[in-house]
N, C-alpha and C positions, 0 to 999 in steps of 0.2 A: 480282144473284142470280138462279140458276136453280134451280128448284126440280123435282126428281126425286120423281115422286109415287110414294109406297110405299103400295100395296094389297097386298103379300104375294106378289106374283106376277111381278116383274121382275128384268130382269140389272142391278141397281142399282148395283153396284161399278163395273162395267165401264163404264157409262154416265158415272156421276159423276167417275172418272178421266178420260174422254175430254174432258168439260168443261172439267176442270181443266188438262188439257195445251193446251187453247186460250187458257187465261189467263182463263178465268171461275170465280166461286165458284159451285160446286155444294152443294145441300143436300138431302140425302135426307131425305123428311118425309111423315108422314101426317096432318100439322096443317093445318087448313082455312086458318087465318088466315096463316100461313107460304107457304103456296102461293098466296094471292091477293095477298099483298104483293110476290111475287116478278117480276123484269122479264120472265121466261119460263118456260115449265113444259115437262117430257118425262114422257109417258105410256110407260113401256117395258112390256114384258110377254112372259112365257114361259107356255104352258100352255094350256087349255081356255078358250074364249071364255065359256061359261056359268059357269065357277067364277070367272072374273075379274070379269064383272058381278056375281056375288053378292057378293064380296068388296068391290067398290066400292059398292054399295047399302048394305051392312051398317055400312060407315063414314061414309057420308054422302058418300064421294069421287066418287060419280057426280055429284051436283049440284055440288060444289064445282070440278070439272073444267069442267061445263057454264058455270058462273058465270065461271069464268076465261076461258072461250073467249067468252063476252059481253063481257068487260072491253074487248077488242080487241088483249090482248097475245100475243104468238107462243105457240102450242101446238104440240108436235110428239109424235105417237105413233109408237112404234118396233115394229116386228113385230105381236104380237098388239095392243100399245097403238095400231097403226094401224088394225087390224080394228075395234077396240072404238070407234071414231070414228063407224062407220058405224050404218045403221039395224037391222040383224037379221043373225043368222047360223044356218047351218043346222047348227052342229057339235054332234053329240049331241042332236039335236031343235031346236026352235026359239027362240032368244033374242035378246031384244031389245037392242040396244046404246045408246049415248050418243045416238045420233042428231043427231050434228053435221053429217055429212054423208050425204046420202042414196046408199042401196046396200046390195048384200047381199053376206055372206060364204060362199062354197060351197066344197065339196071338189074338188079335182083329181080328174077322171073320165077313165080312158083306160088303155091297156095299156102304161103306164110306171111307174117306180118313183115311189112316194109314200112319205115325204114328198120335196118338192122341196128339196134340198140341196147347195150347193156354190155356186161362183163364177159368175155371168153377167152378160153385158153388159147396161147399161142403154142404151134408145133413148130420147132427150128428146122428147116429143110437144109442148109449147108451151114459151113464155118463162117464168121464174119466177126470183124472187130466190134460190131454192135453187141453181139449175142457172147462173146468169149467169157467164159467162166461164169455166166448166168445159167440158171434154171428154168425150164418153161413154167410158165404161170399166167395168171387171166390179166388183162387190161381191157380198157373200156373204149368201145366202139359205139359211134352213131354217124349211119350212113345208108344211102338208098343205091348208091352206084359202087360198082367195086371194079377191080382192075384185073385184066387178062392180060399178063405179060408176053410178049412174043418170044423173048428168050428166057427158057426156065432158069437158067443161070442167074437172072436176076432177081430170083424168087429167094429171100432169106429166111421168110417164116409165113406161115398161113393160119386161118382159125378155121373152125367148121362152124357153117350156118346153113345146113341142109346142104351144104357142097364144101369145097375146099376155095377159101375164099383169102386172097393176097392180104397179108398184113404187114410185112416188112421186104422191102425192095432194097436191092444196093448193086451198083457198078463203080467200081474204082473209086471216085470221091464224092459220088451221087447215091443219096439214101433217101428213103420215104418210110413213113409210118402211116398207116390207114388210120389207126387209133389214135388217142389223144394221150401221149406219155405223160403230158403234165397232170392229167386227171386219173392215172392209173396207177397209183399209191407206188409202193417199194419197186415193183419191177419196171414200172413205167420210167421212173426216176433212174433206176440203174442203166436202163437204155439210153435215155438221153445223156446220161454222164459218159458212157462208152464213146458216144458220138462227140462231146466235148472233149474228151481226151485227144482226139485227132486234130482238134484245134489248137493244142497247146495247153500249157500248165495254167490253171486258175489262178487268182490272187491268192486265195487260200487253198490249202490243200482239200480236194472234194471228199465229202465223207461217202464211204460205201454205201451205197444204197440198199444192197442185198437183194431179194428176191421176194416174190409174192406167191402165193398160191391160189 
């Protein structure tokens, strides 16, 4: 069972449906005991960093998420959920994050369109269970802020948007994707499926999602 953490700011339906399409049971929940019993957890997110952390703290889900990460079971942050894994964000002031990975979330700065929105090609930076056997391809981004990791060893993939932009991160059992894998075609589903494999076998054999170009 995969817990989709519900703190009031996530694209919950599309993520849970993507998990189910891969042959796994998805439960959208804000209950700590359900989350902690799950074989894997996904922290989605849409909106502002500060509001998200306020919601997580007010419900106690900030500590639940940290406790889940400490358990060694796989945890995946998606879009804003990936940013929340890091130390802090400058979005509308300074806000502390979950501090599961060291680094800072900053706004895009330059004479180009913000938010960064659309299909961009991934470049894999180091081997990872998330990218094993996959070819680089395009995935779908929507964001105005991006992560600068403190440790380059946490950087699994980047994309190019007038600079190298953090796209996938990972350390031990904690992973993040800045893009929306559930909206990113075959490659997005393949990356999500690679995460699911680490959570255990699905009810049905997952279909190999392949790659996208």
